[in-house]
C-alpha positions, 0 to 999 in steps of 0.5 A, a space after each residue: 500499500 505504501 508503495 502504491 502511494 509513493 507511486 500515485 504521488 510521483 505520478 501526480 508531480 510528474 503529471 505537474 512537471 510535465 505541465 510546466 514544461 509545456 510549450 502550450 503553456 508558453 504559449 497561452 502565458 505569452 498571447 496573456 502578456 500579449 493581451 495586457 499590453 493591448 489592454 494597458 494602451 486603451 486604458 490610461 496609466 497610472 504608475 504607483 497609483 493606489 486603487 480606490 475603490 468606488 461606487 459601482 461594479 466597474 470601479 470595483 473590478 478596476 480597483 481590485 485588477 489595478 486596471 489603470 496600474 495593470 504593470 505593477 498589478 498582483 496579476 500581471 507579476 503573477 504572470 511574470 513568476 508563470 512564465 519565469 517557472 515555464 522557461 526554467 522547467 522546459 530547460 531543465 526538462 530538455 537542457 541534459 539530453 542536449 548538453 550530452 549530446 554536445 559532449 558526446 564525438 560523434 562517429 563519422 558516418 560510412 561511404 554509403 551514408 555519404 553517398 546518399 546526401 541530398 548535397 554530395 558533389 561528386 568530382 574526380 582529380 588526378 592526384 595521389 591519394 596522400 595530397 588528396 587527403 592534405 587538400 581536403 584537410 586543409 579545406 576543412 581545416 581553415 572552416 571547420 574547429 574539428 576535423 579528422 580522416 577515417 582511412 579504410 582500404 583505398 578510401 578515406 574519409 575526411 570530416 570536419 565540425 563547426 557549431 555543436 555548441 549552437 545548439 546551446 544558444 535557446 538556452 541562452 535566450 531563456 536565461 536572458 528572458 529569466 535576467 530581464 524578468 529578474 532586473 524588472 522585478 528587482 526594480 520594481 521591489 527595491 527602485 523608486 521614481 518620483 519628483 523633486 522642486 528644488 528652489 536656488 539655494 534651497 536643499 531637499 532630501 526627500 523626493 515625492 514618488 509618482 503616483 501620490 505613493 507617499 516620499 522618499 529618502 534619497 539618503 543624501 541632500 540635494 543643493 541647487 546652487 543655481 539655475 539658468 534658462 536660456 529663450 529663443 527669440 520667440 519666448 519659447 524655452 532653449 535650453 535650463 541647465 541646474 548646477 546641483 551640490 550633493 551633500 552627506 549626512 553631515 553636511 559635507 559636500 560630496 560633489 558638484 555638477 551641472 545636469 541638462 536634460 538628458 545629462 543626469 547626474 548619478 551617484 550610488 545608483 540614483 539619477 536626476 534628471 533635469 525635467 521642469 523649472 519655474 518662478 519659486 518667488 521673487 528676488 526683488 520687485 519694481 512697483 509703479 505707483 501711479 496717482 491720480 495726479 502727477 507722474 507716476 514713481 518706480 520704486 524697487 524692494 523686496 518682497 515682505 519689505 513695506 514700501 513707503 508711499 510717499 503722497 499717503 504716508 502708507 506702506 505695501 507690503 508684497 507677502 507672496 508670489 505665485 507663479 500662476 495664479 488663478 482668480 475665479 477660474 481665470 488664470 492670471 500668471 505670475 502674481 505678487 499678493 500683499 496689502 496696502 495699509 493706510 496711515 489710518 492703519 486700514 488695510 487692503 488686499 493687493 492682487 497684483 498680476 504682472 501680465 495685466 498691469 491695469 487690474 488694480 486701477 479699478 481701487 485707484 479711487 479709494 486709495 487716490 493711487 494704482 499700483 503696477 509690477 513693473 518689473 521683477 528678479 525671479 527666484 527659479 526653482 528646478 524639477 528633477 525627476 529622481 529615479 533608481 532601478 537597481 535592477 537595470 545591470 540585470 536587464 542590460 546584460 539580459 538584452 545583450 545576452 537576448 542579442 547573442 543568443 539570437 544570433 547563435 540561434 539565427 544565424 549559426 548551426 551546427 554542420 559537418 563536412 564529409 570528404 570521401 576519398 576513392 581511388 580509381 583504378 586509373 590512378 585518379 581520386 574520386 571526391 565525393 563532397 557533403 555534408 550535414 546540418 540541423 538548420 541554415 541548409 542554403 548556407 551550407 550549400 553555399 559553403 560546399 560550393 566553395 570548398 569544391 572550388 578550393 579543392 579543384 584549384 588547389 
């Protein structure tokens, strides 16, 4: 009874093993991954977004299946894991037999088999048998790695072999796919990607992760020493560049480097890309005071510093700057917010858009003058994309191995060349030239034609 139970368990394990070794499973998984890619192009993806189940059946299904972040979903990772297990089991199931075949030294075929090859070519040359053997060895030695001679009376078989190892090329492709999957998994589990805006002169050590997934400490601090932006005559940005300094936990400077678009800074596997910029504040601002009577007055100062109004004994304080202020759904662009305090202590809120100089003139009658932003010196912030992918090395290695594996699989083959030498009654030597290949038969035929030409020339 115990023996029967053990046999049944081994039978079940073998069935499961063969299921994972099935080519049909590979095709099904690949089709599911392809369908996922198609759906991913139809549904907008938001990497890193946390699914929230709202009301309605579709909302709950979308939340459960992570339809807006499919490539980070549990079921997509399960498909990748299933593909990885399928590749491993397929390789383990077939590789030992192939490896034994590769290591085995093949026996040369008999003369009858060489004569029956589909690509066999027969020609006769008047020469000595030893010379013919040497010519054949030289012709194959320049092409094949292994050469040898079998002698049987007046007949000699010169043989050469190349590319027995190429039968392992498909397993190189399998390994490359596993490396790509492992690299993606390592990057997903231990990597991160986010953004940070750093005003000139400020320092940051945390970034906002994509999809609102919180913040991440980079392990070091990033200081924006300066920012430069150049414009074309039509006002579009031509180049923007940030000078960054990295500091350790103790505040000691590690390195300083300029970064531009497509020229990132890399430190400890963390890559910092120049992705955007904007105006964080104003270093200084120039006001134009326009009284009801008399000439306008220009005044220059700093934000949060009072501007004294000479003809009212009041003062103006600009408390804040917004790069793109919105008022009742209308975008006013760069705008200063503050207040005007009269000599009697009465305060009035100020909204002063740079692009709409006449915005404050409606208040002229109340206070006796209007205020405009004549000019300001911007304080920029640099927008950085910060990411770390510890699996990128595995991805590069897998990609390189896949190229090599595909080159071996599609462009190389295991080929064997045979030159059968037989002495005729008139003293001449009859050559029978042929070969075999597991693929690439047209290339083999071309190679046989060249060998035949070399033998006849010699």
